[in-house]
KOLTORTOR-400607 format. One record per residue (C-alpha): residue in one letter; z, x, y. Coordinates in steps of 0.5 Angstrom, whole numbers, plus 500, padded with zeros to 3 digits. Last residue first. Example, Ala and Ser with C-alpha at 12.3 -4.5 7.8 and 13.67 -1.06 7.14 Angstrom:
S514527498A516525491
***
This chain:
Q554494501L553488497G551483503Y545488504S542486498A542479500Q538481506R533485502A533479497A532474503E526478506A522479500I523471499E520470505F515475504Q512472498D505477499S504477491A506485492L512484497A515478492Q515483486N518489490E523484493V525481486D526488483R530490488L534484488I535485480Q538492481R543490487L545484482E547489477D550494481A555489485I557486478R559492475S563495482R566488483H568488475E572495476D575493482A578486480W585489477P586491484A588484487C583480489A581480497R573479495L571478487P564480488E561481495D556476497V550473494L549465495E543466500C539470494A540464490D537459495I531464496M530464489H530456488Q526455495P520460492D520456485S518461479S525461476G527466471T529473473L532470480T534463478A538466471V541472475I543467481W546462476E550467471V553470478D555463480T559462474D558457468L565457464R567457457G574455456I580458459R586461456W593462458E598464452G602461447E600454450T598455457R591451456F585450461T578447459E579440460P583439466L579444470T581442477D588439477R589444471I588450475K593447481K598446476A597453473T598456480R605453481T608454474R606461474R609462481T615458479R615463473A615469477A621467482P625465476G624472472E619476470S613479473E616481479E612482485D607488487P602487482W601479483L595477480A595483474R602483473S603476472T597475467T600480463I606476463A603470462D599472456A591473456A585469455S578468457G576475454H578479460L573477465H574469465L581470465Y581474471A576469474V581463472T587467476E583469482A581461482P589459482K590465487G586462492G581457491A580450489R574446489A572438489G565438487D565432482A565436476R571440479Y569447482I573454482Q573459487P573466487R573470494G566472495L562472489L565470483A564463483L567459477T564452475F557452476R551448480P556444483A555436483Q555435491E561432494Q559426498A560425505P565420507P562414510A560415518P566411522T563405526A564408534P569404538E566400543R566403550A570399555P566397561L566403566P570402572A567400579V565405583P565403591P558403594R555409597N556413604E560418601M560418593L558425591H564429595S568424592E567425585H572430583D577427587P576420583I574415587V579409589S576403593E577402600R580395602D576389604L576385597M583386596A585384603E581377602L585376596D592377600E589373606V587367601S594367598I596369591S599364585T594358587S597351590G597354597A590355597P589347597E585344591D577343592A576350588D581348582G577346577A576353574P582357576L580360583F578367584D571366585G573361590V575367595T568369595L564374591N557377593G559384594A563385588A556383584E553388588A558393587A558392579S551393579G551400583A557402578E552400572E546404575Q550410577R554410570K547409566R544415571W550419568T549418561G542419561D543426565M548428559A543426554A538430557Y542436557L544435550S537434548D535440551G529440557E534443562G539447559V544447554L545454551H551455546P550463544W546466538I550472537K550480537L556483538G557490542S555497539P562500540G566494539A566488544N564491550V557487551V557481547T550481545A545475546G539471542G533468545D529474542E529478549D536479549E541475554S548479555I554476554F560479558M566483556A571486561Q571492564E565491567T567486572V564480576V558480571T555474573D555467570T563467570M568465565L575466566G582465562V589462564N595462559G597469560S597469568R592469573I592466580R592472585N587476579Y582470579A581470587E580478586I575477580T571471584A570475590P566480587G561474585S561468581G555462583M558458578V565459575Y568456569I576457569T579456562A587453562S593453559T599449563G605450565H603453572L595452573D596448580E601452582P598458582T593455586V585453585Q581452592E580460592I576459586S571455590E567448590V573445585L572440579H578439575F578437568R584435564S585429567E579426564E581427557H576431552Y572428547P570421550T571425557L565429556F559426559S562423565V566430566L559434565K555429570P561430575G560438575L553438574E552436582R556442584Y558446579G561451584V568451579L569447573W576448571L578446564H585444562Q586446555N590440551R584438547A582445545W584444537P579438537E573443539T569438544A571440551Q570448549E563447546M561442552V564447557Q560453553G553449553V554448561M555456563I550458557A545454560T546456567T546464565F540463561R536459566A538464571L535470568G541474564V548476565S554473563G562474564L568473560V575475563E582473560W581476553R587473551N586466555T579466553N581467545M574468542L571465536V565466533K561461528A558464522G551464521A550471518M547473525S553471528N554464532G556462539I562463544A566458540T573457543L580459542A584457548A589453545T589457538Q596460539Q599454543G599450536Y596443536V601438534T600433529G604435523T602439517A601439510L595444509A590441504L584441509A586449510D585450502T578447501H576451507A578457505I583461509A583468512W588473515H587479520D593482523R596485517Y591491516E590496510E590490505S584487508V582480509P589478508Y590471505F592464507P594459501E599462501D604465506L602468513H605475515V604478522D601484525E599483532G595479537F592476531S585476528L583469524T578468519V576461516E573460509H567457506E560457510K564461516I568460522Q570466525G576468529M579472535E585473539V590468535V596468539P603470535L607466530E613463532P611457534R610455527D609447526G603447531F600453527Y599448522F596443527A591449529V589451521K588443520E583443526M580450523A579446517D576440520L571444524G569448518T568442513G561440515V558438522P554432521A550429526H553424531S549425537I556428540Q559430534D554436534T557439540S562442535S557446533P554447526I555453522I548457521R546459514R540455513R537457520R539464520H534465513T528461517R529466523I530472519G523470515E519468521Q520474525S523481522M520479516W513478519Q514485523D516489516I510486512E505488518E508495518D508496511R500493511S499498517N502504513D498503507M500500500
***
C-alpha cells in the first residue's frame, strides 16, 4: 500500500470514523430533558450521589468528575474514605473515587443535596463521550476564547446546562450583561430552576458581597474585561465561581475554540483537556425553543393586558347582581377602580425591557407533563462483564457491580469454585478472612450475587458459580465470526481495561485478556483496511488504545 493510500485512510479515519465513534459513546446533556429526550441513567446516578453527600456534610468538596457510560467518577479536594459501593479509582491516590450507575441508583439517601456538588456542572463531553464535570466554586474562574459566535453560544449553553442539573437546584445564577438574552433564559429555564435563584444585572459592579452572603453562586459575565476580575476579587468567597466570555486572567482555566468544532480547556493539565462543549447559539434547536417560549409569553402578556383594559366594575360583580347597589358587594366600587388603575408589579430582571409596555400578567399554570413510561432494560448479551469494572447481569437486564461482581469474576476465572476463606483472602486481601466481620462481608456479598444470579450461584460447602457467558467471549466471537459491520463496531466499543480496580488476584488475568484482545483487534484492523472498511478499522484501533 503506497504512502498516498495510507494518508487517505488516516485522513478519513480522523474525520468521519472518529465523529461517528464519538456520537455513539456520548453521554446526554441535562438540557435534553427540556425536549423530553431520554438522558440515560448517568444524571439520575449523579443526583443520587449528591443526595448521598447531603447526608454526609463532613465530606470534602468534589472538585471535578466524569459521568461515564456505566459509572460516575469524582475527584475530591483532599483524601477521603468512602464506603462501598464506592471504590477508589487508584490504590495510590485516595481522593479519586467512583461508583457504578446501578450502585448509585440503589443508594439509601435523604432528599437534601450536598454542598459538595452544588456548583459541580458539566462543561462538555470528553473525546470518549464522558460528561466532564467541574466545580465552578472550587476553580473560581473559567474563561472562554474564540469567535463571538462561539463565546456567546458557550455562555448561553453553560447557563442552560447548570440550570437543568438537578443537584444544582439551590445554586444562584447571576447573568451579567446578558441584555435581552437574560429574560429569555430565565423565562425558558424557570420550569427547571427556581426563578428566585436567577439574578440579572448589567454590570458585575452591581453585585455586592451582601448579595452573595450565605449562598452558593455562579456569576456568568458577558462583555467581560480586565475590570471583571477586579470586581470579582472584591466580592469573591469560597462559594462563588465566575465564568466569562473572554480570558480575564491567564492564571485560570479557559475554554478555547478549536477548528474542528470542539474546544480545549487550557491550564487543565500539561496539554489541556479536549472537550465538546455545550454550545447553544442562533440556529440551534434549544435557542429556537427559547425564542419561541419568549414570544409566546409576550403574546400572552399582551392579550391579558388588552383584556384587562376592557374590564369594567360590573365584570367583578357576582352573576345576576349587576343591577344591585354597589354597597351589596363585598368590595367597594372605589377599591375596584383603584385595583384597575394601579401599576403592575414587574420582576426586577425584566423591568428594563418592559418600559412603556402593557403590564405583564402571570402566565397560566402549566399542566403537569405526562411522565414517560419507565425505560425497559434490554436483555443482556452476556451474564458477566470482565471489561471495565466487573458487572453481573440478570436475565431481565438488571445488573450489579462492586464486590459481588468481582467475586463472580474471581470464581469464573478460577474454575468456577473456591472455598469461602480463599475467596475472602483474594477479594479482601487487607482484611481478616475469618471471624464475625469476615462472615458478615461474605454474607452480604453472597446475598447480592444470589439476588442477581439465583439460578447459578451456590454456597453449600464452597462458593460455586455455573457456566456464564462473558463480554470477552461475545467480543471475540463477534470480531472473529461476524460479517455484520455494525456488530463488529459494537463489539469494539465494548472493549475496556479488563478487571479494572479489582484486587491483586486479577493482575495475571488482566494481562492475559488484554493480550488476547489486542491480537484480535490488530487482525480486525488489518483486514478492514484491506477491504476499505475504514469505520471498522478505526473502531478496532480506538479499542486497542483503550487497552494500553
